[in-house]
N, C-alpha and C positions, 0 to 999 in steps of 0.2 A: 849257594846265594840261598838258591831256595829253600835249604835243608833247615838254614839258618830260621826265617820267617815263619817255617814250620811248627820248630820248636818254642819259637819266642811265639805265638800264636796259640798251643796248648799252657804254655807260661800264664800267661795274661786270659785264657778265660778259665783257667783254673784258679789264679786271683778273682775273678768276676766268681765264679760259680761261689769260692768260700766267702766272699761279701754280702755277698744276694744272698747267702744260707736255702740254694733249690733245692741240694740234697736233701736226704730227710734226718733227721737229726741224729738219728742212730751214726751216723758215719765221720760226723765231727765228736759222737762222744767215743769213742770205742777208739780200738789200734788199729784201724785197716790203712793209717797211712805209717803204721812202722813196717807192717808186712808189707807194703805195696817196698819201702825204701831197700828190707833184705830181700825180693824179692830180685829190684832194679841191680842190686848188689853181685845177686849171684850170677846173674846176665853178665850184666858187663862183665866177671869174670869167666866166663864163657868166653863171653863176645874175646877178648883178651887173651885166656888161654889156645882158642884152636886158631887164632894166630901165627903164622909161621913169623910171618914179616918181623913181627913183633924180635921175638925169638932172635932172630936172626940179627935185625939191629941191636940188642942186649949184648950177641955174642960179638959183632962187632966193631964197636964202642968200648966194649969192657963191661967188667960186672960194676969197673968203679961212680955208676952213671945208678947204681943201686943205693950210693953214699950220699947224693942228695936228700932225695925223701928219707932215708934214714938218719937222719941228721936234721932233718926237722923235726923228723916225727920225737927225737933224742930231746931235741930242743925242747920241746912246745911240754912235754911232759915233767922233764927237768924248772922251767918255768912258773909250771902249774903247783908243783908240788910245794916249790918255794914260795911262791904266793899264799895254797890253806894255809901254811903256817905261820903267816898273820895272819891271816882270820879269821882264826878257829878262834 
């Protein structure tokens, strides 16, 4: 529970910093947020890849567990493709 409040406090402080423009304008007009997101994805990938429990769970449950996120991705891309044909 303590970690949840810690994460929530960072989120709320980020919102407040954005609303009140406490940081220099350069931060808001550049792609720092995009690079921060790339770094976050990279670090999460390292965390998941180095966790041996995650790989053991996938082996135990079976590879069929991958079908759920894969079907979500395929469904999302199909829906967006279909919707974009009608909007253009």
